[in-house]
DRENVOVO-765354 format. One line per 4 residues: number of its first residue (from 1); their letters; for each residue z, x, y of C-alpha. Coordinates in Angstrom, 3 decimals, decimal comma. Each point is the difference from the previous one (the first is absolute). Example, Ala and Ser with C-alpha at 12.3 -4.5 7.8 and 13.67 -1.06 7.14 Angstrom:
<rs>
1> as> 7,800:12,300:-4,500  -0,660:1,370:3,440
</rs>
This chain:
<rs>
1> msha> 15,719:-13,979:-13,097  1,973:1,926:2,511  1,244:-2,028:3,259  -2,462:2,129:2,004
5> saaa> -2,907:-0,594:-2,320  0,879:-3,747:-0,096  0,226:-0,216:3,818  -3,435:1,767:0,303
9> agrt> -1,557:-2,269:-2,732  1,318:-3,093:1,591  -1,224:0,809:3,496  -3,463:1,337:-0,954
13> adav> -1,344:-2,209:-2,818  -0,602:-3,052:2,219  -1,038:2,255:3,075  -2,482:2,529:-1,564
17> dlda> -3,611:-1,140:-0,235  -0,630:1,668:-3,340  -3,488:-1,199:-0,541  -0,887:1,698:3,257
21> ylar> 1,824:3,176:-0,899  -1,353:0,348:-3,318  -3,609:-0,752:1,314  0,613:2,809:2,721
25> igyd> 0,563:2,638:-2,651  -2,520:-1,237:-2,253  2,194:-1,029:-3,019  -1,197:-3,083:-2,296
29> gpra> 2,102:0,679:-2,956  3,112:-1,787:-1,653  2,837:-0,948:2,196  2,748:0,947:-2,045
33> atpq> 3,216:2,477:0,568  -1,212:2,464:-2,531  -0,371:3,898:0,222  -3,619:-0,193:-0,086
37> vlad> -0,265:-2,393:2,688  2,293:2,027:2,087  -2,224:3,056:-0,482  -3,082:-1,727:0,576
41> lhrl> 1,529:-1,158:3,617  1,284:3,411:0,510  -3,276:1,546:-0,368  -1,953:-2,393:1,869
45> hpqa> 2,181:-0,319:3,001  -0,381:3,362:1,477  -3,765:0,100:-0,520  -0,503:-3,392:2,072
49> iafe> 2,742:0,402:2,706  0,319:3,356:1,923  3,132:1,548:1,383  -0,244:0,264:3,443
53> nldp> 2,190:0,068:3,321  -2,339:-1,600:2,459  2,373:-2,257:1,450  2,906:2,479:0,875
57> flgr> -2,931:2,325:1,298  -1,167:-2,673:2,253  3,471:-1,108:1,127  -0,086:-3,377:-1,833
61> pvrl> 3,001:-1,419:-2,059  -0,046:0,234:-3,792  1,288:-3,409:-1,329  1,359:-0,210:-3,398
65> dvas> 0,202:-3,742:-0,716  -2,196:-1,340:-2,802  -2,467:-2,027:2,182  -0,570:3,159:2,487
69> lqak> -0,488:2,312:-3,157  -2,559:-2,620:-1,374  -2,033:-0,521:3,368  -0,077:3,904:0,550
73> lvag> -0,568:1,486:-3,649  -1,664:-2,974:-1,628  -1,900:-2,282:2,269  -0,373:2,774:2,778
77> rrgg> -1,036:2,871:-2,421  2,173:2,573:1,505  2,330:2,402:-1,500  3,518:0,773:0,827
81> ycfe> 2,961:2,457:-0,967  2,508:0,055:-2,646  2,083:-2,904:1,028  -3,133:-2,273:0,333
85> hnll> -1,861:1,116:-3,176  3,156:-0,136:-2,112  1,329:-3,274:1,446  -3,347:-1,626:-0,617
89> fmha> 0,055:1,508:-3,499  3,522:-1,376:-0,530  -0,915:-3,548:0,969  -2,982:-0,025:-2,332
93> laal> 2,012:1,251:-2,834  2,768:-2,325:0,638  -2,592:-2,783:-0,053  -1,336:1,044:-3,298
97> gfev> 3,511:-0,284:-1,543  0,835:3,812:0,056  3,611:0,960:0,590  -0,291:2,086:2,945
101> tpla> 2,489:1,912:2,330  -0,733:1,895:3,226  1,632:3,594:0,200  0,139:2,350:2,844
105> arvl> -0,972:3,758:-0,223  0,551:3,359:1,999  -3,290:1,659:0,364  -0,130:3,666:-0,896
109> weqp> -3,744:0,681:0,090  -0,173:3,362:1,907  3,728:0,081:0,319  2,515:2,418:-1,576
113> seal> 1,229:-1,526:-3,377  3,450:-0,887:1,253  -0,825:-1,237:3,404  1,926:-2,895:1,128
117> tplt> -2,782:-2,229:1,366  0,448:-3,726:1,045  -0,818:-2,937:-1,993  -3,496:-0,576:1,258
121> hmll> -1,968:-0,639:-3,183  -0,103:-3,287:-2,318  -0,963:-0,087:-3,736  0,472:-2,583:-2,573
125> hvra> 2,081:-0,395:-3,157  -1,809:-2,318:-2,457  1,110:-1,196:-3,580  -2,838:-0,915:-2,238
129> ggrq> -0,478:0,233:-3,752  3,631:0,918:-0,638  -0,488:3,039:2,041  0,975:1,145:3,621
133> wlad> -2,637:1,198:2,280  -0,591:1,446:3,369  -2,861:-1,540:2,163  -1,235:1,785:3,240
137> vgfg> -3,207:-1,025:1,616  0,861:1,377:3,533  0,498:3,878:0,019  -3,144:0,939:1,745
141> iltq> -2,122:2,870:-1,404  2,088:0,322:-2,983  0,446:-3,781:-0,942  0,564:-0,752:-3,508
145> tapl> -2,957:-1,807:-1,805  2,104:-1,006:-3,041  3,699:-1,095:-0,172  2,452:2,604:-1,413
149> rlep> 2,255:-0,683:-2,915  3,666:0,678:1,244  0,327:2,759:-2,513  0,980:3,338:1,643
153> gveq> -1,495:3,109:-1,550  -3,303:-1,733:-1,440  -3,328:1,029:1,526  -1,992:-3,165:0,711
157> ptph> -3,825:0,279:0,660  -1,537:-2,184:2,518  -3,617:-0,782:0,794  0,434:2,848:2,481
161> etfr> 3,024:2,518:-0,147  2,651:0,266:-2,560  3,420:-0,991:1,195  3,456:0,293:-1,574
165> lvgg> 3,584:-0,933:1,054  2,812:2,648:0,030  3,828:-0,022:0,452  2,094:-3,159:-0,864
169> epdl> 1,479:-2,980:1,788  1,081:0,229:2,697  -2,218:2,855:0,859  -3,490:-0,575:-1,382
173> rvqa> -2,997:1,620:1,361  -3,818:-0,900:-0,354  -2,436:3,109:-0,580  -3,440:0,273:-0,089
177> lagg> -2,066:2,893:-1,413  -2,059:0,919:2,867  -2,012:3,333:0,726  1,370:1,346:-3,459
181> awrt> 3,657:-0,366:0,941  2,558:-2,771:-0,126  0,733:-1,204:3,485  2,907:-2,611:0,802
185> lyrf> -1,097:-3,050:1,781  3,387:-1,450:0,675  3,685:-0,682:-1,684  1,297:-3,478:-0,390
189> dlsp> 2,700:-1,989:-1,983  -0,027:-3,492:-1,467  2,049:-1,704:2,671  -1,930:-3,035:1,297
193> qhet> -1,479:0,541:3,465  1,330:-2,587:2,494  -2,266:-1,786:2,466  2,175:1,009:2,840
197> draa> -0,544:3,577:-0,789  -3,625:-0,434:-0,548  -0,409:-1,643:3,424  1,896:2,889:1,536
201> mnhy> -1,996:2,672:-1,507  -3,352:-1,901:0,662  1,025:-0,297:3,687  0,846:3,799:0,190
205> lsth> -3,387:1,206:-1,628  -2,210:-2,382:1,938  1,405:0,509:3,424  2,109:3,402:0,557
209> pdsr> -2,102:2,126:2,291  0,596:2,924:-2,445  -1,064:-1,957:-3,256  -3,014:1,574:-1,574
213> fvtg> -1,298:-3,699:-0,394  0,002:-0,249:3,778  -1,340:3,450:0,714  -2,665:0,744:-2,353
217> lmva> -2,597:-1,905:-2,290  0,414:-0,067:-3,787  -2,244:-1,964:-2,340  -0,494:0,290:-3,908
221> ravp> -1,756:-1,788:-2,637  0,001:0,759:-3,757  -3,383:-0,890:-1,731  -1,097:0,708:-3,368
225> grrl> -0,132:3,652:-0,621  1,026:1,019:3,405  2,162:-0,325:3,118  -0,864:-0,298:3,539
229> glsg> 2,358:1,115:2,701  -0,328:-0,009:3,864  2,592:2,034:2,065  -0,975:-0,277:3,730
233> nrlt> -3,695:0,744:-0,035  0,063:2,155:-3,255  -1,540:-1,824:-2,889  0,969:1,198:-3,507
237> ehva> -1,581:-0,829:-3,406  1,852:0,991:-3,103  -1,859:-0,271:-3,455  2,281:-1,061:-2,881
241> gggs> 0,486:3,219:-2,021  -2,276:1,930:2,514  -0,082:1,538:3,326  -0,030:-1,353:3,496
245> trrh> -2,254:-0,183:3,017  0,956:-0,225:3,619  -1,777:-0,858:3,269  0,663:-0,750:3,551
249> iatp> -0,907:-3,073:1,574  -1,551:0,556:3,486  0,098:-3,092:2,005  2,007:-3,369:0,029
253> aelc> -3,034:-1,951:-0,974  -0,582:2,180:-3,046  3,629:-0,521:-0,705  -0,321:-3,721:0,109
257> evle> -2,950:0,071:-2,342  1,858:2,034:-2,492  3,103:-2,336:0,067  -2,296:-2,946:-0,200
261> tafg> -2,150:1,513:-2,997  1,997:2,386:-1,950  3,245:-1,685:0,352  -0,983:-3,637:0,005
265> ialp> 2,123:-0,764:3,132  -1,165:-2,852:2,364  1,081:1,526:3,302  2,150:-2,453:2,052
269> draa> -1,466:1,369:3,377  -2,730:2,910:0,170  0,513:0,451:3,620  3,640:0,208:0,057
273> fmaa> 0,129:2,359:-2,871  -2,594:2,472:1,378  1,883:0,042:3,252  3,205:0,695:-1,876
277> aeak> -1,575:2,654:-2,163  -1,229:1,833:3,181  3,254:-0,398:1,887  2,018:1,431:-3,019
281> glfa> -2,133:3,172:-0,238  -1,621:-0,813:-3,452  -3,380:2,112:0,932  1,805:2,711:1,901
285> agt> -1,189:3,525:-0,960  1,852:1,151:-3,077  1,167:-3,462:-1,459
</rs>
C-alpha cells in the first residue's frame, strides 16, 4: 500500500461510520475489498447521494473532515460536490480494506482539448482484484456509475454511458460517449493529491465570487436508466440510450419541491435558499 493510501486508511478506518454510510446508499452485501463490491458501491452511491452545490450557493463553508462529510451527506441526507463525494467514498473504501489513493484532475468538459485548467477535480485510484481502477462518484451530470479499469483505449460500458481512458501517464484523459460523440471530461496523472492542495482548491471553488459553484446552482443524480440534472432553474432528464427532456422551473417553491423529491435532498434552510435563488436571478427571463 502506498504511503498516501496507508495514511488515508489509517485516518479513516476508525473515523468513518461505515454502517451508516452503507445504509445511506442501500448496500447490504459483502464487506470485502473485491472488484464486485467496488462496482456495487460505485453504482449505488450516485443513486442515493446527489451532486449539489447548495452550500457555496448559499455562502456557507464546505468542510472536508470526515465528521462533517458524514453529518452532511449521510445523516443530513444532503449531497455535495466532487471533493465531498469522493472523500466520503475514499473513507468508506479504505474502511473496507481497499487500497485507495486520491488524485487531482484538470476539468476539460466544454473546454478546448489542450486548455490548461486548474486542478479543481478529485478522483480515486483504487487497487482491487489484481487490477487498478479509477473511481469517481462526483462529476455532476456525467458522474460514472461504475469504476473504470485503468486500461487506456478500451471502451467500458457502465449502467449509463460508455466511458474510456485515452492517452498515457502523465496525460491520461477520461472520456464519455455522450450525444453520439466522445467528449473529454478531464485530464489527470497518477500523482497522489495532497490534502493541502485539496483544501486550497476547495476554498477557491466554494468562496471565490467568480466560481460557478458560488454564482449558479448545479444539481445532478444518476438513477437507474436515466440521469437528472438541474442548472439554474432548468431541469433536464436524460434517458440512457435515448433522448432528453427539458423544462424550466417557474418559482422558488417549485424548485424546492424538485430538489427534495427528484434529487432526494433535505434542504438545509428553505427560506434562505429561496431568497438566494431570487437574489441570484435564477428565475430571470431567459434563464
